[in-house]
MARBAVEX-521704 format. One line per 3 residues: number of its first residue (from 1); for each residue x, y, z of C-alpha. Coordinates in Angstrom, 1 decimal, always signed. Layout:
residues N
NUM = X,Y,Z  ...
END
This chain:
residues 262
1 = -4.7,+34.3,+14.3  -2.5,+35.3,+16.9  -4.4,+32.4,+19.2
4 = -4.3,+29.9,+16.6  -0.4,+30.4,+15.9  -0.1,+30.2,+19.7
7 = -2.6,+26.7,+19.7  -0.8,+25.5,+16.8  +2.4,+25.8,+18.4
10 = +1.3,+24.4,+21.6  -0.2,+21.4,+19.7  +3.7,+20.9,+18.1
13 = +5.2,+20.9,+21.2  +2.5,+18.4,+22.5  +2.3,+15.7,+19.8
16 = +6.3,+16.1,+18.9  +7.0,+12.3,+19.9  +4.0,+11.0,+18.1
19 = +5.0,+13.1,+14.6  +8.4,+11.9,+14.9  +7.2,+8.3,+15.7
22 = +4.4,+8.3,+12.9  +7.1,+9.1,+10.3  +9.2,+6.2,+11.2
25 = +6.7,+4.2,+11.2  +5.2,+5.2,+7.7  +8.8,+4.7,+6.5
28 = +9.1,+1.1,+7.7  +6.3,+0.5,+7.1  +6.5,+1.7,+3.2
31 = +9.5,-0.7,+2.6  +8.3,-4.1,+4.6  +8.6,-6.9,+2.9
34 = +9.9,-5.1,-0.5  +12.6,-6.4,-2.5  +14.8,-3.1,-3.3
37 = +13.7,-1.3,+0.0  +14.3,+2.7,+0.0  +15.4,+1.7,-3.5
40 = +11.7,+2.0,-4.5  +11.1,+5.4,-3.2  +14.1,+6.3,-6.1
43 = +12.4,+4.6,-8.8  +9.7,+6.7,-10.2  +11.6,+9.8,-10.8
46 = +14.3,+7.8,-12.3  +12.1,+5.8,-14.7  +10.8,+9.4,-15.6
49 = +14.4,+11.0,-16.2  +15.3,+8.0,-18.8  +12.1,+8.4,-20.6
52 = +12.5,+12.7,-20.6  +15.7,+11.7,-21.6  +14.9,+9.7,-24.6
55 = +12.1,+11.9,-25.6  +14.3,+15.6,-25.3  +17.7,+14.6,-26.6
58 = +16.8,+12.0,-29.2  +13.3,+12.0,-30.2  +13.2,+15.7,-30.4
61 = +17.2,+15.9,-30.7  +17.6,+18.8,-28.0  +21.0,+19.9,-26.5
64 = +21.2,+19.8,-22.8  +24.2,+19.1,-21.1  +23.8,+16.9,-18.6
67 = +20.2,+16.2,-19.1  +19.6,+13.7,-16.9  +21.3,+15.3,-13.8
70 = +19.4,+18.7,-15.3  +16.0,+16.7,-15.5  +16.4,+14.9,-11.6
73 = +17.0,+18.1,-10.0  +13.1,+18.7,-10.9  +11.9,+15.7,-10.8
76 = +13.5,+14.5,-7.1  +11.8,+18.1,-5.5  +8.3,+17.7,-7.7
79 = +8.0,+13.6,-6.2  +8.0,+15.1,-3.0  +5.6,+17.9,-3.9
82 = +2.8,+15.3,-5.7  +3.3,+12.7,-3.1  +3.4,+14.8,-0.3
85 = -0.1,+16.4,-1.7  -1.8,+13.0,-2.8  -1.0,+11.4,+0.3
88 = -2.5,+14.2,+2.4  -5.6,+14.9,+0.2  -6.7,+11.4,+2.0
91 = -5.0,+11.7,+5.5  -8.1,+12.6,+7.6  -10.2,+10.0,+5.9
94 = -7.2,+7.6,+6.3  -7.1,+8.2,+9.6  -10.8,+8.1,+10.4
97 = -10.8,+5.2,+12.8  -8.3,+6.9,+14.8  -10.1,+10.4,+14.9
100 = -13.0,+9.1,+16.1  -11.2,+7.4,+19.4  -9.3,+10.0,+20.5
103 = -8.5,+13.7,+19.8  -5.6,+14.7,+17.8  -4.9,+17.9,+15.7
106 = -5.8,+17.5,+12.5  -2.8,+19.6,+11.3  -0.6,+16.8,+12.3
109 = -1.7,+14.4,+9.6  -0.1,+15.9,+6.9  +2.7,+17.0,+8.5
112 = +3.3,+13.0,+8.9  +3.1,+12.9,+4.9  +5.2,+15.9,+3.6
115 = +7.9,+14.6,+6.9  +8.0,+11.4,+5.3  +8.6,+11.8,+1.5
118 = +11.1,+14.5,+2.9  +12.6,+12.1,+4.3  +12.9,+10.2,+0.9
121 = +14.4,+13.1,-0.4  +16.9,+13.1,+1.6  +17.5,+9.6,+0.0
124 = +17.3,+10.6,-3.4  +20.6,+13.5,-2.8  +22.6,+10.8,-2.3
127 = +21.7,+9.1,-6.0  +21.9,+13.4,-7.5  +25.9,+13.3,-5.8
130 = +26.6,+10.4,-7.7  +25.2,+12.0,-10.9  +27.7,+14.8,-10.4
133 = +30.0,+12.8,-10.4  +29.1,+10.6,-13.4  +29.0,+14.3,-15.1
136 = +32.1,+15.5,-13.3  +30.4,+18.7,-11.9  +32.6,+19.4,-9.3
139 = +30.7,+20.7,-5.8  +31.0,+23.9,-4.6  +30.0,+25.9,-1.6
142 = +27.2,+26.9,-3.0  +25.6,+23.7,-2.2  +25.4,+24.4,+1.5
145 = +22.9,+27.2,+0.3  +19.9,+24.2,-0.2  +19.2,+25.1,+2.7
148 = +17.2,+27.3,+2.5  +15.8,+26.0,-0.5  +14.5,+23.3,+1.5
151 = +12.9,+25.7,+4.3  +11.1,+27.5,+1.8  +9.7,+24.5,-0.5
154 = +9.3,+22.8,+3.2  +6.6,+25.2,+4.6  +5.1,+25.3,+0.7
157 = +4.4,+21.7,+0.4  +3.1,+22.2,+3.5  +0.9,+24.4,+3.9
160 = -0.7,+23.6,+0.1  -1.4,+20.0,+2.1  -3.1,+21.1,+4.9
163 = -5.8,+23.2,+2.7  -5.4,+19.8,+0.3  -6.5,+17.4,+3.6
166 = -9.2,+19.9,+4.3  -11.0,+19.5,+1.2  -10.3,+16.2,+0.8
169 = -12.1,+15.3,+3.8  -14.9,+16.9,+2.5  -14.9,+15.6,-1.3
172 = -13.8,+12.5,-2.1  -12.8,+12.9,-5.4  -10.9,+15.4,-4.7
175 = -7.8,+13.3,-5.4  -8.7,+12.6,-8.7  -9.1,+16.2,-9.4
178 = -5.8,+16.8,-8.0  -3.9,+13.7,-10.1  -5.1,+16.1,-13.3
181 = -4.0,+19.3,-11.9  -0.4,+18.2,-10.9  +0.3,+16.8,-14.5
184 = -0.9,+20.0,-16.3  +1.3,+21.8,-13.4  +4.2,+19.9,-13.9
187 = +4.4,+20.8,-18.0  +3.9,+24.6,-17.2  +7.0,+24.4,-15.3
190 = +10.4,+23.9,-16.2  +11.3,+20.0,-15.2  +12.5,+19.2,-19.0
193 = +13.6,+22.5,-19.9  +15.2,+25.2,-18.9  +13.7,+29.1,-17.8
196 = +16.3,+29.9,-20.4  +14.7,+28.4,-23.2  +12.0,+30.9,-22.8
199 = +11.5,+34.2,-24.1  +12.6,+36.7,-21.8  +9.8,+39.1,-22.7
202 = +7.7,+36.2,-20.8  +9.8,+34.9,-18.9  +8.0,+37.4,-15.7
205 = +4.6,+34.8,-16.2  +7.3,+31.8,-16.0  +8.0,+33.2,-12.1
208 = +4.8,+33.4,-11.1  +4.8,+29.6,-10.8  +6.5,+28.5,-7.5
211 = +8.0,+25.5,-9.0  +10.2,+27.1,-11.8  +11.7,+29.2,-8.5
214 = +12.7,+25.6,-6.8  +13.5,+24.1,-9.9  +15.7,+26.8,-10.7
217 = +16.8,+27.1,-7.4  +18.2,+23.8,-6.8  +19.5,+23.4,-10.1
220 = +21.9,+26.4,-9.4  +23.3,+25.0,-6.5  +24.2,+21.6,-7.6
223 = +24.9,+22.2,-11.5  +25.6,+25.6,-11.8  +27.9,+26.2,-8.8
226 = +25.4,+29.1,-8.4  +23.3,+30.8,-5.4  +19.3,+30.0,-5.7
229 = +16.8,+32.3,-6.8  +16.4,+34.0,-3.4  +14.6,+37.3,-4.0
232 = +11.7,+34.6,-5.8  +12.4,+32.1,-2.4  +11.9,+35.2,-0.3
235 = +8.6,+35.9,-2.1  +7.5,+32.6,-2.2  +8.6,+32.1,+1.7
238 = +6.1,+35.0,+2.5  +2.8,+33.4,+0.6  +3.9,+30.1,+1.6
241 = +3.6,+30.9,+5.9  -0.2,+33.0,+4.6  -0.8,+29.9,+3.3
244 = +0.1,+27.4,+5.6  -1.3,+29.8,+8.8  -4.8,+29.4,+6.8
247 = -5.0,+25.8,+6.0  -4.0,+25.8,+10.3  -7.3,+28.2,+10.8
250 = -9.2,+26.1,+8.9  -8.2,+22.7,+10.2  -8.8,+24.1,+13.5
253 = -12.0,+25.6,+13.1  -13.7,+22.8,+11.2  -12.0,+20.3,+13.8
256 = -14.7,+18.6,+15.6  -16.3,+18.5,+12.0  -14.2,+15.9,+10.7
259 = -15.1,+12.8,+12.6  -18.5,+13.2,+11.3  -17.7,+13.4,+7.0
262 = -15.3,+11.0,+7.4
END
């Protein structure tokens, strides 16, 4: 494992410029020729926010203060996750032409996807801050505590993306499976409802879901002027690192085989 870690760090330094350049290129390519440019990155969570707001507050008549902001805090991070996993699942196949011609550490490919979607997430923070102003929520110093949330969130998404990239390179229909899994995963996460609505004796089940910690932590620092769920985030940081290096080990192990299967 130590050899894998050293190799990963060495390759990360060696291909740092390529990662930065590719991330910038992907961002420019995705808005090239579009009418609204960067705004398209925010339309999906915004539209979902409107739908859930109508569904919960008007149809089901559930009272949740600042519900659009409440949902948007979750949808913004959820969009980062789903976009990264979806693109990482096909990243090795998409770059088949490149990896057949030159050597490129395959862990770089999902990293570019995660980094690209992270930049989009940061754009979404601007909208979130504007919504805070609309609902007259006063910013507090707890907003600075978004940093540890982002670090753990990034590690978690990248760790999962590495493993999905490996499986996606071997099985073409894996992306279809993932789309259904993600849909189910959202509804068992407190995205459109608060964890406080879950009976206390059952909340431990929801806390086994890492998404719960992220959703609730983002809401804490932006909406409630409270610290993130540090204990849960600490647990998921360890789990994320384990998943990440397991994925890196797998990527290196099958490195020479990807060019044959794609």
